Biopython code that builds the backbone (N, CA, C, O; Angstrom):
import numpy as np
from Bio.PDB.StructureBuilder import StructureBuilder

atoms = [
    (1, "UNK", "N", (53.230, 21.016, 136.968)),
    (1, "UNK", "CA", (54.609, 20.718, 136.649)),
    (1, "UNK", "C", (54.677, 20.084, 135.266)),
    (1, "UNK", "O", (53.856, 19.235, 134.922)),
    (2, "UNK", "N", (55.637, 20.494, 134.499)),
    (2, "UNK", "CA", (55.796, 19.983, 133.143)),
    (2, "UNK", "C", (56.617, 18.703, 133.187)),
    (2, "UNK", "O", (57.661, 18.634, 133.835)),
    (3, "UNK", "N", (56.124, 17.694, 132.484)),
    (3, "UNK", "CA", (56.842, 16.424, 132.391)),
    (3, "UNK", "C", (57.161, 16.152, 130.934)),
    (3, "UNK", "O", (56.636, 16.809, 130.036)),
    (4, "UNK", "N", (58.027, 15.179, 130.712)),
    (4, "UNK", "CA", (58.365, 14.806, 129.336)),
    (4, "UNK", "C", (57.120, 14.308, 128.605)),
    (4, "UNK", "O", (56.953, 14.557, 127.411)),
    (5, "UNK", "N", (56.253, 13.607, 129.323)),
    (5, "UNK", "CA", (55.017, 13.092, 128.722)),
    (5, "UNK", "C", (54.108, 14.238, 128.276)),
    (5, "UNK", "O", (53.498, 14.166, 127.210)),
    (6, "UNK", "N", (54.016, 15.289, 129.086)),
    (6, "UNK", "CA", (53.154, 16.414, 128.709)),
    (6, "UNK", "C", (53.716, 17.153, 127.496)),
    (6, "UNK", "O", (52.953, 17.694, 126.696)),
    (7, "UNK", "N", (55.031, 17.181, 127.351)),
    (7, "UNK", "CA", (55.639, 17.805, 126.166)),
    (7, "UNK", "C", (55.312, 16.977, 124.928)),
    (7, "UNK", "O", (54.981, 17.527, 123.877)),
    (8, "UNK", "N", (55.405, 15.659, 125.053)),
    (8, "UNK", "CA", (55.111, 14.787, 123.915)),
    (8, "UNK", "C", (53.642, 14.872, 123.511)),
    (8, "UNK", "O", (53.307, 14.754, 122.333)),
    (9, "UNK", "N", (52.765, 15.079, 124.498)),
    (9, "UNK", "CA", (51.329, 15.116, 124.209)),
    (9, "UNK", "C", (50.902, 16.399, 123.487)),
    (9, "UNK", "O", (49.765, 16.490, 123.022)),
    (10, "UNK", "N", (51.785, 17.382, 123.386)),
    (10, "UNK", "CA", (51.445, 18.633, 122.711)),
    (10, "UNK", "C", (51.366, 18.478, 121.200)),
    (10, "UNK", "O", (50.759, 19.304, 120.518)),
    (11, "UNK", "N", (51.976, 17.424, 120.678)),
    (11, "UNK", "CA", (51.939, 17.190, 119.238)),
    (11, "UNK", "C", (52.767, 18.191, 118.448)),
    (11, "UNK", "O", (52.363, 18.614, 117.364)),
    (12, "UNK", "N", (53.894, 18.563, 118.967)),
    (12, "UNK", "CA", (54.769, 19.529, 118.307)),
    (12, "UNK", "C", (55.595, 18.844, 117.216)),
    (12, "UNK", "O", (55.677, 17.617, 117.149)),
    (13, "UNK", "N", (56.195, 19.661, 116.379)),
    (13, "UNK", "CA", (57.100, 19.109, 115.373)),
    (13, "UNK", "C", (58.296, 18.495, 116.094)),
    (13, "UNK", "O", (58.591, 18.887, 117.222)),
    (14, "UNK", "N", (58.990, 17.545, 115.473)),
    (14, "UNK", "CA", (60.131, 16.905, 116.141)),
    (14, "UNK", "C", (61.211, 17.900, 116.598)),
    (14, "UNK", "O", (61.831, 17.712, 117.644)),
    (15, "UNK", "N", (61.428, 18.953, 115.807)),
    (15, "UNK", "CA", (62.432, 19.948, 116.186)),
    (15, "UNK", "C", (62.004, 20.713, 117.435)),
    (15, "UNK", "O", (62.792, 20.896, 118.363)),
    (16, "UNK", "N", (60.760, 21.154, 117.446)),
    (16, "UNK", "CA", (60.250, 21.899, 118.593)),
    (16, "UNK", "C", (60.220, 21.013, 119.840)),
    (16, "UNK", "O", (60.556, 21.458, 120.937)),
    (17, "UNK", "N", (59.815, 19.756, 119.657)),
    (17, "UNK", "CA", (59.785, 18.822, 120.781)),
    (17, "UNK", "C", (61.196, 18.624, 121.348)),
    (17, "UNK", "O", (61.382, 18.556, 122.563)),
    (18, "UNK", "N", (62.167, 18.533, 120.470)),
    (18, "UNK", "CA", (63.556, 18.368, 120.894)),
    (18, "UNK", "C", (64.030, 19.565, 121.711)),
    (18, "UNK", "O", (64.708, 19.407, 122.726)),
    (19, "UNK", "N", (63.667, 20.758, 121.260)),
    (19, "UNK", "CA", (64.047, 21.981, 121.984)),
    (19, "UNK", "C", (63.396, 22.000, 123.363)),
    (19, "UNK", "O", (64.062, 22.286, 124.358)),
    (20, "UNK", "N", (62.110, 21.700, 123.429)),
    (20, "UNK", "CA", (61.416, 21.684, 124.709)),
    (20, "UNK", "C", (61.982, 20.628, 125.653)),
    (20, "UNK", "O", (62.095, 20.865, 126.856)),
    (21, "UNK", "N", (62.336, 19.470, 125.114)),
    (21, "UNK", "CA", (62.900, 18.404, 125.946)),
    (21, "UNK", "C", (64.251, 18.828, 126.520)),
    (21, "UNK", "O", (64.531, 18.576, 127.692)),
    (22, "UNK", "N", (65.088, 19.466, 125.706)),
    (22, "UNK", "CA", (66.392, 19.891, 126.212)),
    (22, "UNK", "C", (66.228, 20.992, 127.260)),
    (22, "UNK", "O", (66.965, 21.018, 128.245)),
    (23, "UNK", "N", (65.274, 21.896, 127.059)),
    (23, "UNK", "CA", (65.013, 22.944, 128.049)),
    (23, "UNK", "C", (64.502, 22.322, 129.354)),
    (23, "UNK", "O", (64.886, 22.745, 130.444)),
    (24, "UNK", "N", (63.645, 21.330, 129.228)),
    (24, "UNK", "CA", (63.108, 20.644, 130.402)),
    (24, "UNK", "C", (64.228, 19.986, 131.206)),
    (24, "UNK", "O", (64.244, 20.067, 132.434)),
    (25, "UNK", "N", (65.164, 19.335, 130.515)),
    (25, "UNK", "CA", (66.285, 18.683, 131.194)),
    (25, "UNK", "C", (67.188, 19.710, 131.874)),
    (25, "UNK", "O", (67.667, 19.470, 132.982)),
    (26, "UNK", "N", (67.426, 20.845, 131.227)),
    (26, "UNK", "CA", (68.242, 21.903, 131.828)),
    (26, "UNK", "C", (67.579, 22.456, 133.092)),
    (26, "UNK", "O", (68.249, 22.722, 134.090)),
    (27, "UNK", "N", (66.274, 22.623, 133.038)),
    (27, "UNK", "CA", (65.540, 23.131, 134.199)),
    (27, "UNK", "C", (65.628, 22.142, 135.355)),
    (27, "UNK", "O", (65.781, 22.552, 136.506)),
    (28, "UNK", "N", (65.533, 20.845, 135.067)),
    (28, "UNK", "CA", (65.646, 19.831, 136.122)),
    (28, "UNK", "C", (67.021, 19.880, 136.783)),
    (28, "UNK", "O", (67.131, 19.772, 138.004)),
    (29, "UNK", "N", (68.073, 20.042, 135.972)),
    (29, "UNK", "CA", (69.436, 20.122, 136.511)),
    (29, "UNK", "C", (69.587, 21.358, 137.391)),
    (29, "UNK", "O", (70.175, 21.284, 138.469)),
    (30, "UNK", "N", (69.057, 22.496, 136.936)),
    (30, "UNK", "CA", (69.139, 23.730, 137.724)),
    (30, "UNK", "C", (68.362, 23.607, 139.035)),
    (30, "UNK", "O", (68.820, 24.095, 140.067)),
    (31, "UNK", "N", (67.199, 22.964, 139.009)),
    (31, "UNK", "CA", (66.415, 22.767, 140.227)),
    (31, "UNK", "C", (67.156, 21.881, 141.219)),
    (31, "UNK", "O", (67.096, 22.121, 142.425)),
    (32, "UNK", "N", (67.855, 20.856, 140.726)),
    (32, "UNK", "CA", (68.637, 19.998, 141.605)),
    (32, "UNK", "C", (69.763, 20.788, 142.264)),
    (32, "UNK", "O", (70.024, 20.627, 143.456)),
    (33, "UNK", "N", (70.429, 21.638, 141.488)),
    (33, "UNK", "CA", (71.506, 22.455, 142.044)),
    (33, "UNK", "C", (70.956, 23.425, 143.082)),
    (33, "UNK", "O", (71.597, 23.674, 144.102)),
    (34, "UNK", "N", (69.776, 23.969, 142.826)),
    (34, "UNK", "CA", (69.159, 24.895, 143.768)),
    (34, "UNK", "C", (68.828, 24.184, 145.069)),
    (34, "UNK", "O", (69.048, 24.733, 146.148)),
    (35, "UNK", "N", (68.302, 22.968, 144.980)),
    (35, "UNK", "CA", (67.988, 22.197, 146.180)),
    (35, "UNK", "C", (69.250, 21.879, 146.974)),
    (35, "UNK", "O", (69.234, 21.928, 148.204)),
    (36, "UNK", "N", (70.340, 21.554, 146.288)),
    (36, "UNK", "CA", (71.599, 21.286, 146.970)),
    (36, "UNK", "C", (72.086, 22.535, 147.694)),
    (36, "UNK", "O", (72.673, 22.437, 148.771)),
    (37, "UNK", "N", (71.849, 23.699, 147.115)),
    (37, "UNK", "CA", (72.259, 24.956, 147.730)),
    (37, "UNK", "C", (71.542, 25.224, 149.034)),
    (37, "UNK", "O", (72.071, 25.929, 149.893)),
    (38, "UNK", "N", (70.337, 24.672, 149.207)),
    (38, "UNK", "CA", (69.586, 24.861, 150.439)),
    (38, "UNK", "C", (70.247, 24.179, 151.626)),
    (38, "UNK", "O", (69.982, 24.546, 152.770)),
    (39, "UNK", "N", (71.097, 23.198, 151.376)),
    (39, "UNK", "CA", (71.766, 22.474, 152.453)),
    (39, "UNK", "C", (73.057, 23.150, 152.895)),
    (39, "UNK", "O", (73.642, 22.767, 153.908)),
    (40, "UNK", "N", (73.502, 24.146, 152.149)),
    (40, "UNK", "CA", (74.768, 24.788, 152.516)),
    (40, "UNK", "C", (74.594, 25.573, 153.801)),
    (40, "UNK", "O", (73.504, 26.040, 154.129)),
    (41, "UNK", "N", (75.694, 25.704, 154.516)),
    (41, "UNK", "CA", (75.673, 26.445, 155.769)),
    (41, "UNK", "C", (76.051, 27.901, 155.526)),
    (41, "UNK", "O", (76.971, 28.199, 154.765)),
    (42, "UNK", "N", (75.324, 28.803, 156.185)),
    (42, "UNK", "CA", (75.624, 30.234, 156.086)),
    (42, "UNK", "C", (75.942, 30.753, 157.479)),
    (42, "UNK", "O", (75.432, 30.245, 158.478)),
    (43, "UNK", "N", (76.781, 31.758, 157.529)),
    (43, "UNK", "CA", (77.154, 32.354, 158.813)),
    (43, "UNK", "C", (75.975, 33.135, 159.390)),
    (43, "UNK", "O", (74.973, 33.374, 158.717)),
    (44, "UNK", "N", (76.123, 33.519, 160.637)),
    (44, "UNK", "CA", (75.088, 34.325, 161.285)),
    (44, "UNK", "C", (74.898, 35.635, 160.538)),
    (44, "UNK", "O", (73.770, 36.092, 160.357)),
    (45, "UNK", "N", (75.996, 36.241, 160.104)),
    (45, "UNK", "CA", (75.907, 37.514, 159.368)),
    (45, "UNK", "C", (75.135, 37.320, 158.061)),
    (45, "UNK", "O", (74.311, 38.160, 157.697)),
    (46, "UNK", "N", (75.398, 36.217, 157.355)),
    (46, "UNK", "CA", (74.664, 35.956, 156.108)),
    (46, "UNK", "C", (73.193, 35.689, 156.381)),
    (46, "UNK", "O", (72.330, 36.135, 155.625)),
    (47, "UNK", "N", (72.903, 34.968, 157.452)),
    (47, "UNK", "CA", (71.506, 34.692, 157.809)),
    (47, "UNK", "C", (70.778, 35.993, 158.156)),
    (47, "UNK", "O", (69.633, 36.196, 157.751)),
    (48, "UNK", "N", (71.451, 36.874, 158.912)),
    (48, "UNK", "CA", (70.844, 38.170, 159.257)),
    (48, "UNK", "C", (70.599, 38.988, 157.998)),
    (48, "UNK", "O", (69.562, 39.638, 157.864)),
    (49, "UNK", "N", (71.540, 38.954, 157.093)),
    (49, "UNK", "CA", (71.395, 39.700, 155.845)),
    (49, "UNK", "C", (70.218, 39.178, 155.031)),
    (49, "UNK", "O", (69.443, 39.963, 154.485)),
    (50, "UNK", "N", (70.079, 37.854, 154.949)),
    (50, "UNK", "CA", (68.975, 37.274, 154.182)),
    (50, "UNK", "C", (67.632, 37.590, 154.832)),
    (50, "UNK", "O", (66.644, 37.842, 154.143)),
    (51, "UNK", "N", (67.604, 37.575, 156.167)),
    (51, "UNK", "CA", (66.363, 37.899, 156.879)),
    (51, "UNK", "C", (66.112, 39.402, 156.936)),
    (51, "UNK", "O", (65.027, 39.847, 157.312)),
    (52, "UNK", "N", (67.136, 40.187, 156.558)),
    (52, "UNK", "CA", (67.062, 41.651, 156.557)),
    (52, "UNK", "C", (66.781, 42.212, 157.945)),
    (52, "UNK", "O", (65.912, 43.063, 158.132)),
    (53, "UNK", "N", (67.557, 41.698, 158.928)),
    (53, "UNK", "CA", (67.431, 42.180, 160.296)),
    (53, "UNK", "C", (68.820, 42.422, 160.869)),
    (53, "UNK", "O", (69.812, 41.878, 160.384)),
    (54, "UNK", "N", (68.873, 43.250, 161.911)),
    (54, "UNK", "CA", (70.129, 43.498, 162.629)),
    (54, "UNK", "C", (70.285, 42.439, 163.723)),
    (54, "UNK", "O", (69.395, 41.619, 163.943)),
    (55, "UNK", "N", (71.425, 42.475, 164.397)),
    (55, "UNK", "CA", (71.748, 41.439, 165.387)),
    (55, "UNK", "C", (70.709, 41.366, 166.513)),
    (55, "UNK", "O", (70.313, 40.266, 166.897)),
    (56, "UNK", "N", (70.262, 42.488, 167.046)),
    (56, "UNK", "CA", (69.290, 42.460, 168.145)),
    (56, "UNK", "C", (67.981, 41.816, 167.709)),
    (56, "UNK", "O", (67.426, 40.991, 168.435)),
    (57, "UNK", "N", (67.485, 42.182, 166.539)),
    (57, "UNK", "CA", (66.240, 41.600, 166.040)),
    (57, "UNK", "C", (66.426, 40.111, 165.764)),
    (57, "UNK", "O", (65.519, 39.316, 166.011)),
    (58, "UNK", "N", (67.603, 39.726, 165.250)),
    (58, "UNK", "CA", (67.911, 38.323, 164.993)),
    (58, "UNK", "C", (67.826, 37.525, 166.293)),
    (58, "UNK", "O", (67.242, 36.441, 166.326)),
    (59, "UNK", "N", (68.407, 38.063, 167.358)),
    (59, "UNK", "CA", (68.356, 37.396, 168.665)),
    (59, "UNK", "C", (66.924, 37.328, 169.193)),
    (59, "UNK", "O", (66.511, 36.308, 169.745)),
    (60, "UNK", "N", (66.168, 38.414, 169.025)),
    (60, "UNK", "CA", (64.767, 38.419, 169.454)),
    (60, "UNK", "C", (63.959, 37.369, 168.713)),
    (60, "UNK", "O", (63.169, 36.643, 169.317)),
    (61, "UNK", "N", (64.157, 37.290, 167.400)),
    (61, "UNK", "CA", (63.433, 36.291, 166.611)),
    (61, "UNK", "C", (63.759, 34.877, 167.077)),
    (61, "UNK", "O", (62.878, 34.020, 167.138)),
    (62, "UNK", "N", (65.026, 34.636, 167.404)),
    (62, "UNK", "CA", (65.426, 33.300, 167.840)),
    (62, "UNK", "C", (64.780, 32.926, 169.168)),
    (62, "UNK", "O", (64.522, 31.751, 169.426)),
    (63, "UNK", "N", (64.518, 33.931, 170.017)),
    (63, "UNK", "CA", (63.884, 33.666, 171.314)),
    (63, "UNK", "C", (62.367, 33.568, 171.199)),
    (63, "UNK", "O", (61.739, 32.808, 171.935)),
    (64, "UNK", "N", (61.773, 34.334, 170.278)),
    (64, "UNK", "CA", (60.320, 34.419, 170.169)),
    (64, "UNK", "C", (59.695, 33.273, 169.380)),
    (64, "UNK", "O", (58.534, 32.929, 169.600)),
    (65, "UNK", "N", (60.456, 32.683, 168.468)),
    (65, "UNK", "CA", (59.895, 31.673, 167.562)),
    (65, "UNK", "C", (60.526, 30.308, 167.818)),
    (65, "UNK", "O", (61.742, 30.138, 167.734)),
    (66, "UNK", "N", (59.669, 29.344, 168.131)),
    (66, "UNK", "CA", (60.162, 27.979, 168.353)),
    (66, "UNK", "C", (60.688, 27.346, 167.079)),
    (66, "UNK", "O", (61.540, 26.458, 167.128)),
    (67, "UNK", "N", (60.183, 27.799, 165.936)),
    (67, "UNK", "CA", (60.598, 27.214, 164.662)),
    (67, "UNK", "C", (61.763, 27.978, 164.013)),
    (67, "UNK", "O", (62.046, 27.802, 162.828)),
    (68, "UNK", "N", (62.430, 28.823, 164.803)),
    (68, "UNK", "CA", (63.610, 29.531, 164.293)),
    (68, "UNK", "C", (64.659, 28.495, 163.899)),
    (68, "UNK", "O", (64.817, 27.487, 164.587)),
    (69, "UNK", "N", (65.381, 28.730, 162.798)),
    (69, "UNK", "CA", (66.382, 27.749, 162.349)),
    (69, "UNK", "C", (67.387, 27.413, 163.449)),
    (69, "UNK", "O", (67.887, 28.297, 164.145)),
    (70, "UNK", "N", (67.668, 26.135, 163.590)),
    (70, "UNK", "CA", (68.616, 25.686, 164.606)),
    (70, "UNK", "C", (70.040, 25.956, 164.139)),
    (70, "UNK", "O", (70.376, 25.753, 162.972)),
    (71, "UNK", "N", (70.858, 26.413, 165.058)),
    (71, "UNK", "CA", (72.253, 26.727, 164.735)),
    (71, "UNK", "C", (73.087, 25.451, 164.719)),
    (71, "UNK", "O", (72.879, 24.541, 165.521)),
    (72, "UNK", "N", (74.028, 25.411, 163.792)),
    (72, "UNK", "CA", (75.037, 24.362, 163.745)),
    (72, "UNK", "C", (76.309, 25.030, 164.250)),
    (72, "UNK", "O", (76.792, 25.987, 163.644)),
    (73, "UNK", "N", (76.847, 24.536, 165.343)),
    (73, "UNK", "CA", (77.982, 25.196, 165.985)),
    (73, "UNK", "C", (79.291, 24.481, 165.662)),
    (73, "UNK", "O", (79.415, 23.267, 165.823)),
    (74, "UNK", "N", (80.251, 25.261, 165.207)),
    (74, "UNK", "CA", (81.624, 24.809, 165.022)),
    (74, "UNK", "C", (82.492, 25.707, 165.884)),
    (74, "UNK", "O", (82.665, 26.887, 165.580)),
    (75, "UNK", "N", (83.041, 25.151, 166.964)),
    (75, "UNK", "CA", (83.808, 25.986, 167.889)),
    (75, "UNK", "C", (82.870, 26.980, 168.536)),
    (75, "UNK", "O", (81.879, 26.600, 169.160)),
    (76, "UNK", "N", (83.186, 28.257, 168.385)),
    (76, "UNK", "CA", (82.327, 29.310, 168.938)),
    (76, "UNK", "C", (81.480, 29.989, 167.865)),
    (76, "UNK", "O", (80.813, 30.987, 168.137)),
    (77, "UNK", "N", (81.506, 29.459, 166.667)),
    (77, "UNK", "CA", (80.811, 30.087, 165.550)),
    (77, "UNK", "C", (79.529, 29.326, 165.226)),
    (77, "UNK", "O", (79.518, 28.096, 165.191)),
    (78, "UNK", "N", (78.459, 30.064, 164.991)),
    (78, "UNK", "CA", (77.167, 29.471, 164.640)),
    (78, "UNK", "C", (76.924, 29.614, 163.141)),
    (78, "UNK", "O", (77.171, 30.665, 162.548)),
    (79, "UNK", "N", (76.439, 28.536, 162.551)),
    (79, "UNK", "CA", (76.040, 28.516, 161.148)),
    (79, "UNK", "C", (74.606, 28.031, 161.078)),
    (79, "UNK", "O", (74.110, 27.376, 161.995)),
    (80, "UNK", "N", (73.949, 28.360, 159.981)),
    (80, "UNK", "CA", (72.561, 27.962, 159.781)),
    (80, "UNK", "C", (72.419, 27.354, 158.398)),
    (80, "UNK", "O", (73.085, 27.778, 157.453)),
    (81, "UNK", "N", (71.549, 26.362, 158.280)),
    (81, "UNK", "CA", (71.267, 25.789, 156.957)),
    (81, "UNK", "C", (70.448, 26.809, 156.178)),
    (81, "UNK", "O", (69.428, 27.304, 156.658)),
    (82, "UNK", "N", (70.907, 27.112, 154.976)),
    (82, "UNK", "CA", (70.270, 28.156, 154.169)),
    (82, "UNK", "C", (68.800, 27.844, 153.902)),
    (82, "UNK", "O", (67.960, 28.744, 153.921)),
    (83, "UNK", "N", (68.488, 26.582, 153.654)),
    (83, "UNK", "CA", (67.094, 26.194, 153.401)),
    (83, "UNK", "C", (66.194, 26.488, 154.583)),
    (83, "UNK", "O", (65.046, 26.896, 154.406)),
    (84, "UNK", "N", (66.713, 26.281, 155.804)),
    (84, "UNK", "CA", (65.932, 26.575, 157.008)),
    (84, "UNK", "C", (65.707, 28.077, 157.157)),
    (84, "UNK", "O", (64.613, 28.515, 157.514)),
    (85, "UNK", "N", (66.746, 28.859, 156.883)),
    (85, "UNK", "CA", (66.635, 30.320, 156.972)),
    (85, "UNK", "C", (65.630, 30.825, 155.935)),
    (85, "UNK", "O", (64.808, 31.696, 156.218)),
    (86, "UNK", "N", (65.715, 30.263, 154.736)),
    (86, "UNK", "CA", (64.811, 30.671, 153.656)),
    (86, "UNK", "C", (63.360, 30.328, 154.011)),
    (86, "UNK", "O", (62.463, 31.138, 153.779)),
    (87, "UNK", "N", (63.126, 29.151, 154.563)),
    (87, "UNK", "CA", (61.766, 28.743, 154.948)),
    (87, "UNK", "C", (61.234, 29.625, 156.078)),
    (87, "UNK", "O", (60.056, 29.982, 156.089)),
    (88, "UNK", "N", (62.104, 29.975, 157.025)),
    (88, "UNK", "CA", (61.689, 30.839, 158.130)),
    (88, "UNK", "C", (61.310, 32.219, 157.624)),
    (88, "UNK", "O", (60.316, 32.793, 158.068)),
    (89, "UNK", "N", (62.097, 32.757, 156.696)),
    (89, "UNK", "CA", (61.785, 34.075, 156.131)),
    (89, "UNK", "C", (60.451, 34.041, 155.396)),
    (89, "UNK", "O", (59.646, 34.964, 155.521)),
    (90, "UNK", "N", (60.217, 32.982, 154.632)),
    (90, "UNK", "CA", (58.954, 32.855, 153.905)),
    (90, "UNK", "C", (57.780, 32.838, 154.885)),
    (90, "UNK", "O", (56.749, 33.463, 154.635)),
    (91, "UNK", "N", (57.941, 32.120, 156.004)),
    (91, "UNK", "CA", (56.894, 32.055, 157.013)),
    (91, "UNK", "C", (56.634, 33.441, 157.615)),
    (91, "UNK", "O", (55.480, 33.829, 157.801)),
    (92, "UNK", "N", (57.700, 34.184, 157.919)),
    (92, "UNK", "CA", (57.539, 35.533, 158.474)),
    (92, "UNK", "C", (56.819, 36.453, 157.498)),
    (92, "UNK", "O", (55.935, 37.216, 157.887)),
    (93, "UNK", "N", (57.201, 36.376, 156.236)),
    (93, "UNK", "CA", (56.575, 37.219, 155.209)),
    (93, "UNK", "C", (55.099, 36.855, 155.062)),
    (93, "UNK", "O", (54.245, 37.738, 154.975)),
    (94, "UNK", "N", (54.799, 35.558, 155.035)),
    (94, "UNK", "CA", (53.403, 35.118, 154.911)),
    (94, "UNK", "C", (52.566, 35.573, 156.103)),
    (94, "UNK", "O", (51.420, 35.992, 155.943)),
    (95, "UNK", "N", (53.152, 35.488, 157.309)),
    (95, "UNK", "CA", (52.435, 35.945, 158.501)),
    (95, "UNK", "C", (52.191, 37.449, 158.455)),
    (95, "UNK", "O", (51.115, 37.917, 158.827)),
    (96, "UNK", "N", (53.181, 38.204, 158.003)),
    (96, "UNK", "CA", (53.035, 39.653, 157.909)),
    (96, "UNK", "C", (51.954, 40.031, 156.898)),
    (96, "UNK", "O", (51.155, 40.936, 157.139)),
    (97, "UNK", "N", (51.938, 39.334, 155.772)),
    (97, "UNK", "CA", (50.906, 39.615, 154.757)),
    (97, "UNK", "C", (49.514, 39.258, 155.266)),
    (97, "UNK", "O", (48.560, 40.002, 155.038)),
    (98, "UNK", "N", (49.391, 38.126, 155.952)),
    (98, "UNK", "CA", (48.097, 37.721, 156.490)),
    (98, "UNK", "C", (47.628, 38.696, 157.561)),
    (98, "UNK", "O", (46.437, 38.999, 157.645)),
    (99, "UNK", "N", (48.546, 39.187, 158.376)),
    (99, "UNK", "CA", (48.198, 40.164, 159.417)),
    (99, "UNK", "C", (47.819, 41.502, 158.854)),
    (99, "UNK", "O", (46.982, 42.202, 159.423)),
    (100, "UNK", "N", (48.422, 41.872, 157.742)),
    (100, "UNK", "CA", (48.135, 43.165, 157.113)),
    (100, "UNK", "C", (46.810, 43.181, 156.379)),
    (100, "UNK", "O", (46.243, 44.249, 156.147)),
    (101, "UNK", "N", (46.304, 42.004, 156.008)),
    (101, "UNK", "CA", (45.037, 41.924, 155.267)),
    (101, "UNK", "C", (43.825, 41.835, 156.168)),
    (101, "UNK", "O", (42.695, 41.853, 155.678)),
    (102, "UNK", "N", (44.028, 41.739, 157.470)),
    (102, "UNK", "CA", (42.886, 41.594, 158.391)),
    (102, "UNK", "C", (42.120, 42.870, 158.512)),
    (102, "UNK", "O", (41.131, 42.930, 159.242)),
]
sb = StructureBuilder()
sb.init_structure("model")
sb.init_model(0)
sb.init_chain("A")
sb.init_seg("    ")
for serial, (resi, resn, name, xyz) in enumerate(atoms, 1):
    if name == "N":
        sb.init_residue(resn, " ", resi, " ")
    sb.init_atom(name, np.array(xyz, "f"), 0.0, 1.0, " ", f" {name:<3s}", serial, name[0])
structure = sb.get_structure()
């Protein structure tokens, strides 16, 4: 990970250092916004779309995996935290890749 100290240790000209520092700050702001986006709630349809599965497979996954994202229910509608859905998809992809390499 790049830090302000590591940029200063490069011994760049003051102009170049200034450019790198401003880029570093912009990247930090974008990363914070991305992390905040992980907390947003997505509908079941959006979660299925992100996982690239149809409704039946979505239901099967929820029954087969204990670590399936927990639903947040409002009335009769289920929502999921996007970060949880994203982490679950990453886990499925990693498992599929590990299984394919055996």
